Z-matrix of the N, CA and C atoms (Angstrom, degrees):
N
C 1 1.426
C 2 1.575 1 111.60
N 3 1.312 2 114.54 1 -32.38
C 4 1.482 3 117.12 2 179.63
C 5 1.512 4 111.72 3 -67.50
N 6 1.337 5 116.82 4 -34.98
C 7 1.490 6 117.33 5 179.37
C 8 1.535 7 111.02 6 -70.25
N 9 1.314 8 116.06 7 -37.37
C 10 1.467 9 119.02 8 177.68
C 11 1.539 10 109.39 9 -63.13
N 12 1.299 11 116.09 10 -43.67
C 13 1.496 12 122.06 11 177.99
C 14 1.509 13 110.86 12 -58.90
N 15 1.340 14 114.18 13 -41.37
C 16 1.463 15 120.06 14 -176.86
C 17 1.553 16 110.12 15 -67.12
N 18 1.347 17 115.62 16 -42.77
C 19 1.452 18 117.64 17 178.44
C 20 1.515 19 111.32 18 -62.49
N 21 1.327 20 116.88 19 -42.51
C 22 1.442 21 120.29 20 179.40
C 23 1.556 22 109.97 21 -68.32
N 24 1.300 23 118.69 22 -33.35
C 25 1.455 24 121.44 23 176.11
C 26 1.515 25 109.30 24 -61.22
N 27 1.335 26 116.82 25 -42.56
C 28 1.480 27 119.88 26 178.02
C 29 1.501 28 111.59 27 -65.47
N 30 1.338 29 116.75 28 -40.13
C 31 1.465 30 119.84 29 178.09
C 32 1.511 31 112.65 30 -64.17
N 33 1.346 32 117.82 31 -41.27
C 34 1.455 33 121.90 32 175.70
C 35 1.497 34 110.67 33 -65.25
N 36 1.320 35 118.53 34 -34.35
C 37 1.459 36 121.50 35 176.31
C 38 1.566 37 109.23 36 -61.56
N 39 1.291 38 115.47 37 -41.32
C 40 1.479 39 121.03 38 177.14
C 41 1.505 40 110.45 39 -61.77
N 42 1.326 41 117.11 40 -43.55
C 43 1.469 42 120.20 41 176.53
C 44 1.511 43 111.01 42 -59.62
N 45 1.345 44 117.45 43 -43.79
C 46 1.452 45 120.90 44 178.43
C 47 1.500 46 112.41 45 -60.25
N 48 1.330 47 117.14 46 -40.46
C 49 1.453 48 120.64 47 -179.44
C 50 1.530 49 109.96 48 -68.36
N 51 1.332 50 118.19 49 -40.62
C 52 1.445 51 120.04 50 176.77
C 53 1.526 52 111.59 51 -61.38
N 54 1.306 53 115.50 52 -39.27
C 55 1.456 54 120.84 53 -179.36
C 56 1.518 55 112.76 54 -69.11
N 57 1.339 56 116.66 55 -29.34
C 58 1.479 57 118.37 56 174.33
C 59 1.522 58 108.43 57 -59.46
N 60 1.329 59 117.31 58 -46.57
C 61 1.444 60 122.28 59 -178.98
C 62 1.552 61 109.99 60 -63.67
N 63 1.332 62 116.05 61 -43.91
C 64 1.475 63 118.74 62 179.83
C 65 1.517 64 111.56 63 -65.73
N 66 1.338 65 116.39 64 -39.42
C 67 1.461 66 117.93 65 178.33
C 68 1.486 67 112.55 66 -66.56
N 69 1.307 68 115.31 67 -37.73
C 70 1.471 69 120.86 68 176.61
C 71 1.528 70 112.40 69 -58.59
N 72 1.327 71 116.07 70 -37.46
C 73 1.456 72 121.06 71 -179.90
C 74 1.518 73 113.55 72 -83.73
N 75 1.333 74 118.39 73 -39.90
C 76 1.479 75 121.67 74 -173.43
C 77 1.530 76 114.58 75 -96.85
N 78 1.310 77 117.63 76 -37.10
C 79 1.482 78 122.33 77 -177.55
C 80 1.548 79 111.34 78 57.42
N 81 1.320 80 116.65 79 48.12
C 82 1.435 81 117.76 80 175.16
C 83 1.543 82 110.13 81 -118.53
N 84 1.325 83 114.88 82 166.61
C 85 1.464 84 120.56 83 -174.39
C 86 1.533 85 111.14 84 -67.93
N 87 1.301 86 118.33 85 -34.53
C 88 1.480 87 119.46 86 -177.69
C 89 1.508 88 110.38 87 -66.42
N 90 1.304 89 118.90 88 -40.97
C 91 1.473 90 122.32 89 178.19
C 92 1.523 91 109.62 90 -61.46
N 93 1.334 92 114.66 91 -43.99
C 94 1.491 93 118.75 92 177.38
C 95 1.502 94 111.44 93 -63.01
N 96 1.286 95 117.51 94 -43.88
C 97 1.488 96 121.39 95 179.71
C 98 1.507 97 110.93 96 -62.71
N 99 1.341 98 119.35 97 -44.77
C 100 1.421 99 121.72 98 178.77
C 101 1.517 100 112.12 99 -64.75
N 102 1.337 101 116.59 100 -38.93
C 103 1.439 102 120.32 101 176.88
C 104 1.516 103 112.31 102 -62.19
N 105 1.337 104 117.19 103 -46.36
C 106 1.435 105 120.95 104 178.26
C 107 1.521 106 112.05 105 -64.10
N 108 1.353 107 117.59 106 -40.49
C 109 1.446 108 121.46 107 178.69
C 110 1.513 109 111.06 108 -64.99
N 111 1.309 110 117.48 109 -40.50
C 112 1.475 111 122.22 110 178.71
C 113 1.505 112 111.03 111 -61.03
N 114 1.317 113 116.35 112 -50.46
C 115 1.475 114 119.02 113 -178.43
C 116 1.516 115 111.67 114 -68.09
N 117 1.318 116 117.59 115 -40.91
C 118 1.493 117 121.12 116 -178.82
C 119 1.512 118 108.59 117 -63.26
N 120 1.332 119 118.18 118 -44.97
C 121 1.477 120 119.44 119 178.20
C 122 1.513 121 111.18 120 -63.40
N 123 1.305 122 115.81 121 -40.39
C 124 1.468 123 120.27 122 177.65
C 125 1.492 124 112.42 123 -58.71
N 126 1.327 125 118.48 124 -48.64
C 127 1.437 126 121.23 125 -178.32
C 128 1.498 127 112.61 126 -67.16
N 129 1.321 128 117.81 127 -38.62
C 130 1.470 129 121.52 128 178.16
C 131 1.515 130 110.81 129 -63.33
N 132 1.314 131 116.85 130 -46.41
C 133 1.442 132 120.61 131 179.93
C 134 1.504 133 111.56 132 -66.20
N 135 1.339 134 117.93 133 -38.46
C 136 1.483 135 121.32 134 175.51
C 137 1.507 136 110.38 135 -60.85
N 138 1.310 137 116.75 136 -45.61
C 139 1.481 138 120.74 137 179.87
C 140 1.503 139 110.74 138 -61.25
N 141 1.330 140 118.59 139 -38.05
C 142 1.443 141 122.10 140 179.14
C 143 1.530 142 109.91 141 -66.67
N 144 1.337 143 115.82 142 -43.32
C 145 1.477 144 119.84 143 -179.85
C 146 1.512 145 111.78 144 -64.45
N 147 1.334 146 116.47 145 -34.28
C 148 1.475 147 120.27 146 -176.92
C 149 1.519 148 111.67 147 -74.87
N 150 1.328 149 119.78 148 -7.28
C 151 1.448 150 119.03 149 171.94
C 152 1.517 151 113.28 150 -66.63
N 153 1.368 152 115.15 151 -25.72
C 154 1.462 153 123.16 152 -176.75
C 155 1.518 154 111.15 153 -110.67
N 156 1.311 155 116.62 154 -46.80
C 157 1.444 156 121.01 155 -173.75
C 158 1.541 157 111.38 156 -86.84
N 159 1.342 158 114.25 157 152.23
C 160 1.501 159 116.37 158 175.55
C 161 1.511 160 111.36 159 -63.86
N 162 1.333 161 114.59 160 145.21
C 163 1.483 162 120.02 161 -175.78
C 164 1.500 163 112.71 162 -57.09
N 165 1.342 164 118.73 163 -46.51
C 166 1.445 165 121.65 164 -179.07
C 167 1.500 166 115.29 165 -60.66
N 168 1.325 167 115.79 166 -42.03
C 169 1.475 168 120.05 167 177.62
C 170 1.502 169 110.74 168 -68.70
N 171 1.331 170 118.58 169 -46.35
C 172 1.466 171 121.90 170 -178.70
C 173 1.529 172 110.07 171 -61.41
N 174 1.320 173 117.79 172 -44.37
C 175 1.484 174 120.40 173 -176.92
C 176 1.523 175 109.90 174 -67.36
N 177 1.366 176 116.81 175 -42.25
C 178 1.439 177 119.27 176 -178.39
C 179 1.534 178 112.44 177 -63.73
N 180 1.308 179 115.52 178 -40.93
C 181 1.473 180 117.97 179 179.09
C 182 1.532 181 111.24 180 -71.16
N 183 1.312 182 116.83 181 -39.28
C 184 1.488 183 122.46 182 178.15
C 185 1.526 184 109.99 183 -58.34
N 186 1.355 185 115.63 184 -50.61
C 187 1.440 186 118.29 185 -179.21
C 188 1.541 187 112.75 186 -68.69
N 189 1.357 188 116.72 187 -33.31
C 190 1.442 189 120.38 188 178.03
C 191 1.521 190 111.04 189 -63.79
N 192 1.319 191 117.19 190 -44.64
C 193 1.470 192 120.02 191 179.29
C 194 1.506 193 108.84 192 -65.78
N 195 1.313 194 118.51 193 -44.60
C 196 1.470 195 120.82 194 -179.59
C 197 1.548 196 112.84 195 -63.26
N 198 1.278 197 115.52 196 -43.37
C 199 1.476 198 119.42 197 -178.93
C 200 1.524 199 109.52 198 -68.82
N 201 1.309 200 118.14 199 -48.30
C 202 1.480 201 121.37 200 -179.59
C 203 1.530 202 109.74 201 -64.06
N 204 1.293 203 117.81 202 -44.47
C 205 1.436 204 121.06 203 179.99
C 206 1.529 205 112.03 204 -62.48
N 207 1.331 206 115.06 205 -43.17
C 208 1.471 207 118.38 206 178.52
C 209 1.531 208 111.48 207 -63.87
N 210 1.319 209 117.43 208 -39.98
C 211 1.467 210 119.94 209 178.76
C 212 1.523 211 111.42 210 -66.95
N 213 1.342 212 115.72 211 -44.70
C 214 1.463 213 118.08 212 179.85
C 215 1.498 214 112.90 213 -65.37
N 216 1.317 215 118.87 214 -44.45
C 217 1.418 216 121.37 215 179.12
C 218 1.525 217 112.97 216 -69.12
N 219 1.315 218 116.94 217 -27.37
C 220 1.462 219 120.75 218 171.51
C 221 1.491 220 111.93 219 -63.50
N 222 1.348 221 115.28 220 -40.05
C 223 1.468 222 119.82 221 175.39
C 224 1.541 223 113.34 222 -64.60
N 225 1.319 224 115.13 223 -38.71
C 226 1.455 225 121.40 224 -176.77
C 227 1.515 226 111.97 225 -76.36
N 228 1.347 227 116.58 226 -49.81
C 229 1.456 228 119.47 227 -171.36
C 230 1.551 229 114.52 228 -96.00
N 231 1.329 230 117.94 229 -26.22
C 232 1.451 231 120.85 230 -171.96
C 233 1.506 232 112.68 231 -117.67
N 234 1.330 233 117.06 232 14.91
C 235 1.474 234 123.22 233 174.01
C 236 1.537 235 112.23 234 53.55
N 237 1.335 236 115.09 235 38.59
C 238 1.486 237 118.68 236 171.64
C 239 1.511 238 109.25 237 -72.78
N 240 1.325 239 116.61 238 161.02
C 241 1.474 240 121.23 239 -176.50
C 242 1.551 241 111.57 240 -55.37
N 243 1.321 242 115.34 241 141.85
C 244 1.475 243 121.16 242 178.36
C 245 1.535 244 110.33 243 -116.10
N 246 1.298 245 115.71 244 44.60
C 247 1.471 246 117.62 245 -178.94
C 248 1.516 247 110.25 246 -70.89
N 249 1.309 248 116.80 247 154.35
C 250 1.466 249 121.56 248 -175.60
C 251 1.530 250 111.73 249 -65.66
N 252 1.333 251 116.66 250 -30.53
C 253 1.486 252 118.88 251 -179.56
C 254 1.524 253 111.04 252 -68.93
N 255 1.357 254 115.90 253 -34.43
C 256 1.487 255 119.56 254 175.62
C 257 1.522 256 111.20 255 -63.69
N 258 1.295 257 114.15 256 -43.50
C 259 1.495 258 119.50 257 -177.87
C 260 1.498 259 108.20 258 -68.93
N 261 1.324 260 119.36 259 -37.75
C 262 1.492 261 121.80 260 176.80
C 263 1.537 262 109.79 261 -63.00
N 264 1.306 263 118.31 262 -42.24
C 265 1.497 264 120.75 263 178.74
C 266 1.523 265 111.99 264 -64.58
N 267 1.342 266 116.17 265 -38.11
C 268 1.458 267 119.91 266 176.55
C 269 1.497 268 110.26 267 -64.81
N 270 1.368 269 117.16 268 -39.07
C 271 1.471 270 121.09 269 179.06
C 272 1.527 271 110.92 270 -65.88
N 273 1.330 272 117.58 271 -35.32
C 274 1.466 273 121.66 272 176.41
C 275 1.507 274 111.57 273 -64.53
N 276 1.334 275 116.18 274 -42.88
C 277 1.459 276 120.85 275 177.51
C 278 1.538 277 110.48 276 -59.79
N 279 1.307 278 115.82 277 -49.80
C 280 1.447 279 119.86 278 -178.02
C 281 1.556 280 112.43 279 -65.51
N 282 1.317 281 115.39 280 -39.17
C 283 1.476 282 117.46 281 179.37
C 284 1.544 283 109.53 282 -68.33
N 285 1.301 284 116.83 283 -32.29
C 286 1.478 285 118.92 284 176.32
C 287 1.542 286 110.66 285 -65.19
N 288 1.333 287 116.15 286 -40.13
C 289 1.458 288 119.81 287 176.75
C 290 1.532 289 111.85 288 -63.29
N 291 1.327 290 116.89 289 -41.03
C 292 1.460 291 121.14 290 176.67
C 293 1.514 292 109.59 291 -62.81
N 294 1.323 293 116.01 292 -43.95
C 295 1.484 294 118.73 293 177.58
C 296 1.508 295 113.61 294 -58.71
N 297 1.329 296 117.50 295 -40.15
C 298 1.476 297 122.24 296 177.18
C 299 1.519 298 109.61 297 -61.85
N 300 1.312 299 117.57 298 -38.33
C 301 1.471 300 122.18 299 179.33
C 302 1.551 301 109.11 300 -62.21
N 303 1.321 302 116.21 301 -45.40
C 304 1.469 303 119.56 302 -177.68
C 305 1.507 304 114.08 303 -66.57
N 306 1.315 305 118.36 304 -30.28
C 307 1.465 306 119.81 305 -177.46
C 308 1.527 307 111.22 306 -93.89
N 309 1.303 308 118.92 307 -6.65
C 310 1.473 309 121.72 308 179.44
C 311 1.530 310 112.41 309 -91.06
């Protein structure tokens, strides 16, 4: 259950990051509300996962999902560069998170 919570925490972190960009562009209450809800959900789920998982592992995976998700969604929604080296670096981050899962 902790691993599932951790994955969802990372996904909500990605939602929060996307909403930062949307709020920066739109400056409306809904963007702010979604941003706050994304980050609040992310922190709550991370805290739940850290009851069971080691702090270093949980934090590394949470930030890896958030960083990779933010970069990928930036490519999809905000036309950020899609160079092969960026995609390779994202793959390294995700494979490192999977590696931490296997040794924990």
